C-alpha positions as semicolon CSV with decimal commas, in nm:
position;residue;x (nm);y (nm);z (nm)
1;X;0,039;0,976;-0,005
2;X;-0,146;0,716;-0,209
3;X;-0,473;0,766;-0,396
4;X;-0,755;0,519;-0,325
5;X;-1,129;0,486;-0,390
6;X;-1,395;0,441;-0,122
7;X;-1,680;0,195;-0,182
8;X;-1,906;0,490;-0,276
9;X;-1,665;0,585;-0,558
10;X;-1,517;0,889;-0,383
11;X;-1,139;0,928;-0,424
12;X;-0,918;1,007;-0,125
13;X;-0,552;1,013;-0,028
14;X;-0,392;0,831;0,264
15;X;-0,040;0,850;0,405
16;X;0,111;0,508;0,334
17;X;0,359;0,545;0,621
18;X;0,074;0,485;0,867
19;X;-0,058;0,166;0,702
20;X;-0,022;-0,132;0,933
21;X;-0,218;-0,400;0,743
22;X;-0,400;-0,449;0,414
23;X;-0,650;-0,736;0,405
24;X;-0,926;-0,867;0,181
25;X;-1,261;-0,970;0,340
26;X;-1,359;-0,969;0,027
27;X;-1,341;-0,586;0,018
28;X;-0,993;-0,447;0,069
29;X;-0,958;-0,319;0,425
30;X;-0,669;-0,096;0,526
31;X;-0,585;-0,062;0,894
32;X;-0,369;0,227;1,011
33;X;-0,129;0,221;1,303
34;X;-0,384;0,416;1,510
35;X;-0,648;0,143;1,453
36;X;-0,861;0,341;1,205
37;X;-0,990;0,128;0,917
38;X;-1,070;0,219;0,557
39;X;-1,261;-0,009;0,320
40;X;-1,175;0,058;-0,042
41;X;-1,274;-0,058;-0,391
42;X;-0,911;-0,098;-0,493
43;X;-0,768;-0,448;-0,510
44;X;-0,503;-0,555;-0,262
45;X;-0,256;-0,577;-0,555
46;X;-0,331;-0,215;-0,652
47;X;-0,284;-0,096;-0,292
48;X;0,045;-0,287;-0,270
49;X;0,168;-0,127;-0,593
50;X;0,066;0,222;-0,473
51;X;0,252;0,168;-0,144
52;X;0,560;0,042;-0,328
53;X;0,560;0,346;-0,560
54;X;0,514;0,579;-0,262
55;X;0,812;0,435;-0,075
56;X;1,024;0,451;-0,391
57;X;0,924;0,816;-0,445
58;X;1,052;0,912;-0,099
59;X;1,365;0,697;-0,147
60;X;1,287;0,461;0,139
61;X;1,273;0,153;-0,080
62;X;1,516;0,078;-0,361
63;X;1,384;-0,213;-0,565
64;X;1,707;-0,259;-0,762
65;X;1,891;-0,321;-0,433
66;X;1,631;-0,577;-0,330
67;X;1,663;-0,763;-0,659
68;X;2,041;-0,783;-0,617
69;X;1,997;-0,919;-0,264
70;X;1,746;-1,179;-0,391
71;X;1,994;-1,291;-0,658
72;X;2,267;-1,333;-0,394
73;X;2,044;-1,561;-0,187
74;X;1,995;-1,808;-0,476
């Protein structure tokens, strides 16, 4: 789960597994796989970082492995 802030300032949690897209219109809009949308105060960079940390916390994404793969491609 990642913690975000609605436009009215209220904090809420969302399961990052169900996030399909994150866009800026200029407000950050998160679309879930079921089509539900959330508009949040958080920047797209903050949302990206929260998602990254979430996936690392459940051991789905290993950044050190990705860095090694990037180095091999160069």
